[in-house]
C-alpha angles and dihedrals in degrees: 000000000000098000089047090051089239088135131025123246090248093055091045090054091048091049091049092049091047096050093040091050092047092049093049091048090050091052091047092052098040106034136020140285095266094052091045091050091049091050095048091044091050091053090052091046092051100039095037115032103015096046091044092051099047096085093034112044141020087225088079088089092061091048089048090052089057089052090053093047096055101068095068089048088053089053090053094049092044088057090055102270131125128249088235095056115117090236092056092048092048093048093047092044092051093054092044094053095040093059095066100063088036097052100032089054090049095046091047090057091048099031093127091053091049090048092050089050091054097245122150103227126158095242090051090062096037111076094169094046091229096127094040093052092045093052093047091050094045097049092043088057091048089049092050090065094062096090090048094048093046090051093045091052091051094244093121135019122259095265090071089064092046096047092041089064092071099054092039091050090056093045090052090047094056091044088053091050091054090049089054094047119017096206127144088241093059091043089053090054090054091048095047090046090054090055095061096028096070099050090044092052092046091049091053088046091058095043093051099035115133090193090065091055094046092052098041096105092049092049091049091058099040104036103033111177093018091055092046091053093047092045093051093045097047094042090049091054091045091052092048088051091052090056089058097037116102094205093052093048091047090053094052098046116110095193095098091243120163112265109232099172112123091212098055093037091055090049091052093048091049093047094048091049095053097070092049090050091050091051091049091055 
C-alpha cells in the first residue's frame, strides 16, 4: 500500500505503531519478560536498523537474517526455555543460515526490480553472479551441518543426521547448478527448494527430538488433551517411519542377517569400545 501511495507515510507509521504495540502487549500478557523483550527488540531491529540499511548497505541482508532467526527462539523461551539453551541456538541458527540461499536466489531473479527500487542487495551489485553464487553455496554448506550438530549435541537422535543427508544433498546440488550457470531458472530451483526444505527439516527435527521425549511426562500433566493429541500424532508418524526405515527393520529381524545400518553399527562399535576404555583406565 505504501509504495502505491494507497496510504500516507503518517498512516503507515500509525499502523506500524498500533500493530507493534498490540503484539508486544499480547506477548507481555501471554508469555514472559524475555519473550516480550525479544519481540519488542525484533520490531526495533526490523523497523529501525534493517529498514534503514536496505537502501544503504548490502549488509542489510545479514541484519534481516537475524530478524528472521529470532521468532523460533521466542517460541522456545515462551515454552519455558532459555535463550542460551542448545535447542534455542540450533533453531535460531537454522533460520539464520536458511535465509541466505532463500533470499539471494530470490533477489537474483528480481535484481533489476530491487535496483529500480533503490535497494542495496548483493545481486544488484554483482553482474557476473560470482558473489551471489558463492554466498548461496557457502551458506547451504553451513546449513547442511545442522542435523550433525543437533545430533552431536544430543538434541536429536542419530536418525536426524542420517535423514538430513538426503534433503541437504539435494539443496547442495541445486546450489551447485546455480554456481555453474547463473540463470534465473537455476536461481528459481534454489528458491523453490528453500520453500520445502525448511518445513521438512523442522518436521524431522520434531520427530527425532530427544527434548520431546525427556519432557513427555511434564507435558502430560500440564497440557492434558493437547499433549495427548501431539503424542498420538507424533508417535503415529514415528511408527510409520520405522516401517520404512532400513535400520529399524534390520534391528527387528530375527533371521540372523548381517546388520548394515551405519546407525546401529556405530552404536555397537561405541558400546563395545566402552568396556575396553574402562579397563584401560
